[in-house]
C-alpha positions as CSV (number, residue, x, y, z in Angstrom):
1,M,92.3,69.2,81.6
2,N,94.5,72.3,81.9
3,D,94.2,75.0,84.6
4,F,92.2,77.3,82.3
5,E,89.7,74.6,81.6
6,K,89.5,73.8,85.4
7,M,88.8,77.4,86.2
8,V,86.1,77.7,83.6
9,E,84.5,74.5,84.9
10,A,84.5,75.9,88.5
11,Y,83.2,79.2,87.1
12,E,80.3,77.3,85.5
13,S,79.6,75.4,88.7
14,S,79.3,78.7,90.6
15,G,76.6,80.0,88.1
16,G,78.9,81.6,85.5
17,Q,78.4,81.5,81.8
18,P,81.5,79.8,80.3
19,E,80.5,80.7,76.7
20,A,81.4,84.3,77.5
21,F,85.1,83.4,77.3
22,K,84.6,82.4,73.6
23,D,82.6,85.6,72.6
24,S,84.8,88.1,70.9
25,D,82.4,90.9,71.9
26,V,82.9,90.1,75.7
27,A,85.9,91.3,77.6
28,H,87.2,88.9,80.2
29,L,90.0,88.1,82.7
30,V,90.7,84.7,84.2
31,V,93.2,84.5,87.1
32,A,94.3,81.4,89.1
33,E,96.3,82.4,92.1
34,N,99.0,84.7,90.6
35,R,98.7,83.5,87.0
36,V,96.7,85.2,84.3
37,L,95.2,82.3,82.3
38,G,93.2,84.4,79.8
39,A,92.4,88.0,79.0
40,H,90.4,89.7,76.2
41,L,89.5,93.4,75.7
42,V,86.9,95.2,73.7
43,P,86.9,98.8,72.3
44,G,86.5,101.5,75.0
45,L,87.9,99.3,77.7
46,N,91.6,99.3,78.7
47,M,93.1,96.8,81.1
48,D,96.7,96.6,82.4
49,V,97.4,93.4,84.4
50,E,100.6,92.6,86.3
51,E,101.4,89.3,88.0
52,T,102.8,89.7,91.5
53,E,104.2,87.1,93.9
54,K,100.9,86.0,95.3
55,G,98.3,87.5,93.0
56,I,97.8,90.3,90.4
57,R,97.7,94.0,90.2
58,A,95.1,95.3,87.7
59,L,94.0,98.6,86.3
60,L,90.7,98.6,84.4
61,V,89.7,101.9,82.6
62,V,86.5,102.7,80.8
63,E,87.3,105.5,78.4
64,E,85.4,108.8,78.5
65,G,82.0,108.4,77.0
66,A,82.5,104.7,76.2
67,K,79.4,102.4,76.8
68,I,80.5,98.8,77.2
69,K,77.5,96.9,75.8
70,K,78.1,93.4,77.2
71,P,79.2,92.6,80.8
72,V,82.9,92.2,81.5
73,H,83.5,88.7,82.9
74,L,86.1,88.2,85.6
75,C,87.0,84.8,87.2
76,F,89.4,84.7,90.2
77,G,90.2,81.5,92.1
78,V,92.6,79.1,93.7
79,L,92.4,75.5,92.5
80,P,94.6,73.6,95.0
81,E,93.6,72.9,98.6
82,E,95.9,75.6,99.9
83,G,97.1,79.0,98.6
84,I,96.9,82.8,98.9
85,Q,95.6,85.1,96.2
86,R,95.9,88.9,96.5
87,I,94.0,91.0,94.0
88,E,94.9,94.7,93.8
89,M,92.5,96.4,91.5
90,R,91.8,100.0,90.4
91,V,88.7,100.7,88.4
92,E,88.3,104.0,86.6
93,V,85.0,104.8,84.7
94,K,85.7,108.1,83.0
95,D,83.0,110.8,82.6
96,G,80.0,109.5,80.6
97,G,81.3,105.9,80.6
98,S,79.4,102.9,81.7
99,V,80.2,99.2,82.3
100,S,78.8,96.2,84.0
101,V,81.1,93.6,85.5
102,T,80.2,90.0,86.4
103,A,82.8,88.4,88.7
104,H,83.0,84.8,90.1
105,C,85.5,83.9,92.8
106,V,85.9,80.1,93.0
107,F,87.7,77.9,95.5
108,P,86.3,74.5,94.9
109,N,88.9,72.4,96.8
110,A,89.8,74.9,99.5
111,V,91.0,73.6,102.8
112,K,93.3,76.5,103.7
113,V,92.9,79.3,101.2
114,K,93.1,83.1,101.6
115,H,91.7,85.5,99.1
116,L,92.5,89.2,99.6
117,M,90.9,91.9,97.5
118,D,92.0,95.6,97.7
119,A,90.0,97.8,95.3
120,E,89.9,101.4,94.4
121,I,86.8,102.4,92.3
122,V,86.5,105.9,90.8
123,V,83.3,106.6,88.9
124,G,83.3,110.0,87.0
125,N,80.5,112.4,86.3
126,N,77.5,111.1,84.4
127,A,79.0,107.6,84.6
128,R,77.7,104.1,85.5
129,Y,79.4,101.1,87.2
130,E,77.8,97.8,88.2
131,Y,79.7,95.0,89.8
132,R,78.2,91.7,90.6
133,E,80.4,89.2,92.5
134,T,79.4,85.6,93.3
135,H,81.5,83.3,95.4
136,F,81.8,79.5,95.6
137,H,83.9,78.2,98.5
138,G,83.2,74.4,98.4
139,N,82.0,72.5,101.5
140,F,85.0,72.5,103.7
141,G,84.9,76.0,105.2
142,G,88.6,76.5,104.5
143,V,88.4,79.9,102.8
144,E,89.2,83.4,104.2
145,V,87.8,86.1,102.0
146,I,88.8,89.6,102.9
147,P,87.7,92.3,100.4
148,R,88.4,96.0,100.9
149,A,87.1,98.8,98.7
150,K,87.4,102.6,98.5
151,I,84.7,104.0,96.2
152,V,84.3,107.6,94.9
153,L,81.3,108.7,92.8
154,G,81.3,112.0,90.9
155,E,78.1,113.8,90.0
156,N,74.9,112.4,88.3
157,S,76.4,108.9,88.4
158,A,75.5,105.5,89.7
159,L,77.2,102.5,91.3
160,K,75.7,99.2,92.3
161,S,77.8,96.5,94.0
162,F,76.5,93.0,94.8
163,F,78.4,90.4,96.9
164,G,76.7,87.0,96.8
165,L,77.6,83.7,98.5
166,P,74.3,81.8,98.3
167,K,75.4,78.2,98.7
168,G,78.2,76.2,100.3
169,R,80.3,77.2,103.3
170,A,81.3,80.8,103.8
171,G,84.4,80.0,105.9
172,V,85.6,83.5,107.0
173,V,84.2,86.5,105.2
174,D,85.3,90.0,106.3
175,I,83.9,92.8,104.0
176,D,85.0,96.4,104.5
177,Y,83.7,99.0,102.0
178,D,83.8,102.8,102.1
179,A,81.9,105.0,99.6
180,E,81.8,108.7,98.9
181,V,78.8,109.9,96.8
182,G,78.7,113.1,94.8
183,A,75.7,115.3,93.9
184,N,72.7,113.6,92.4
185,S,74.5,110.2,92.4
186,V,73.2,106.9,93.6
187,M,75.1,104.2,95.5
188,E,73.9,100.7,96.3
189,L,75.9,98.2,98.2
190,L,74.2,94.8,98.5
191,A,75.4,91.6,100.3
192,R,73.8,88.1,100.4
193,V,75.7,85.5,102.4
194,N,74.9,82.0,103.6
195,G,76.8,80.5,106.5
196,Y,76.8,77.3,108.5
197,G,79.1,75.1,110.5
198,N,81.5,77.4,112.3
199,D,81.5,80.1,109.6
200,R,82.3,83.6,110.6
201,I,80.9,86.6,108.6
202,K,81.6,90.3,109.2
203,I,80.3,93.1,107.1
204,R,81.2,96.7,107.5
205,E,79.9,99.2,104.9
206,A,79.9,102.9,105.1
207,G,78.5,105.5,102.7
208,C,79.0,109.3,102.9
209,L,76.4,111.2,101.0
210,K,78.4,114.4,100.4
211,G,76.6,115.9,97.4
212,D,73.2,117.6,97.3
213,G,70.6,115.1,96.1
214,S,72.8,112.1,96.6
215,R,71.3,108.7,97.6
216,G,72.6,105.6,99.2
217,L,71.4,102.1,100.1
218,L,73.2,99.6,102.3
219,E,71.4,96.2,102.3
220,S,72.7,93.0,103.9
221,K,70.8,89.7,104.0
222,I,72.3,86.7,105.8
223,A,71.2,83.2,106.6
224,L,72.9,81.2,109.4
225,K,72.6,77.8,110.9
226,D,74.7,75.4,113.1
227,E,77.2,77.5,115.0
228,A,77.8,80.2,112.4
229,R,78.1,83.8,113.5
230,A,77.6,87.1,111.7
231,E,78.1,90.8,112.6
232,V,76.9,93.6,110.4
233,F,78.0,97.2,110.9
234,N,76.5,99.6,108.3
235,E,76.6,103.3,108.4
236,I,75.3,106.2,106.2
237,V,76.4,109.8,106.8
238,A,74.3,112.4,105.1
239,L,75.9,115.8,104.5
240,G,74.2,117.2,101.4
241,A,70.8,118.9,101.0
242,K,68.0,116.5,100.0
243,A,70.4,113.5,100.5
244,W,68.5,110.3,101.2
245,G,69.8,107.0,102.5
246,H,68.6,103.7,103.9
247,V,70.3,100.9,105.9
248,D,68.6,97.5,105.8
249,C,69.8,94.3,107.5
250,T,67.9,91.0,107.6
251,E,69.3,87.9,109.2
252,I,67.8,84.5,109.6
253,I,69.2,82.3,112.3
254,R,68.7,78.6,113.1
255,D,70.1,76.1,115.6
256,R,72.9,77.7,117.7
257,A,73.8,80.5,115.2
258,F,74.4,84.1,116.4
259,A,73.7,87.3,114.6
260,K,74.3,91.0,115.4
261,A,73.4,94.1,113.4
262,V,74.4,97.7,114.1
263,P,72.9,100.2,111.8
264,V,74.2,103.8,112.1
265,V,72.6,106.8,110.7
266,D,74.3,110.2,110.9
267,V,72.4,113.2,109.4
268,R,74.2,116.6,109.3
269,H,71.9,118.6,107.1
270,P,68.3,119.6,108.0
271,E,67.0,118.7,104.5
272,A,68.6,115.2,104.4
273,R,67.0,112.0,105.6
274,V,68.4,108.6,106.5
275,T,66.3,105.6,107.7
276,H,67.2,102.1,108.9
277,E,65.7,98.7,109.5
278,A,67.1,95.6,111.1
279,A,65.4,92.2,111.6
280,I,67.0,89.2,113.2
281,G,65.1,86.0,114.0
282,G,64.1,82.5,112.8
283,V,62.3,81.5,109.6
284,N,59.0,83.3,109.1
285,K,56.4,80.9,110.5
286,T,53.6,81.9,108.2
287,Q,55.8,81.4,105.1
288,L,56.9,78.1,106.4
289,E,53.4,76.8,107.0
290,T,52.2,78.0,103.6
291,L,55.0,76.1,101.8
292,M,54.5,73.0,103.9
293,A,50.8,73.1,103.1
294,R,51.8,72.8,99.5
295,G,53.5,69.5,100.1
296,L,57.1,70.6,101.0
297,S,58.8,69.1,104.0
298,E,59.9,71.5,106.8
299,E,63.5,71.2,105.6
300,E,62.6,71.8,102.0
301,A,60.4,74.8,102.9
302,T,63.1,76.3,105.1
303,E,65.7,76.0,102.3
304,M,63.3,77.6,99.8
305,I,62.8,80.6,102.2
306,V,66.5,80.9,102.8
307,Q,67.4,80.9,99.1
308,G,64.6,83.4,98.4
309,L,66.3,85.7,100.9
310,L,69.7,85.3,99.4
311,Q,68.7,86.0,95.8
312,G,69.6,89.4,94.6
């Protein structure tokens, strides 16, 4: 089995659809460490990829007015037990363009692996960008994932970003995103992370609702057990008239796990409104008893509740 086949196999094990890499109507990019193993484009989408010493540098551009019908599939990963991967990516969705991206980051054998993502995302006016990223880190806890993103939305546009790590060890996850939202645009930053053992999770997301009528949602849901720890720092600043935002954090802890949530709301216009909600605690007792009454063991019921929380 060559490296491309191994990456596709890992991609499938993390919930991806490997048939996408054989569909001529689906754009894709497959990267193992600093090697581009496969790439394919479709009309309306331009991609310039350069291999660097420890990763890649990529520019992805959706042309003005282009509607990319099928999701673009990205697969990033490190196959050996040790390695470093740095992804430098700039995404530009020109005015009137739209695209959905499905990304899987896979590290099936990781014992000492570092994955660094530095992204710049610019969404023009009347444009749409959706990015759904799912991680699979194996069961050793030997992965450090450090994504950074700077996001700018124009007017009458929408961006939805989802970071998911529903199963396996998290290792170290350190997310840091900043977004600036134009008039009548909508931003959603969602995170779902599962941690156990001595996993460490840190999420910092900040949204600035600059334009009138702009909206933003920061939502983090985390499940922890054993000695895992998580800290969430989410902030929305509302500057525009009739801007609306919400910060939501839910964390389930078990055993000796530790969780901390710091929602920050900053409203600087009398016609703007930002709300927040944070909940940290054990598994809901009523939900647990209901599932156990239907024949599930306590462990099975707990796992079902946790996975329900982490689905997005």
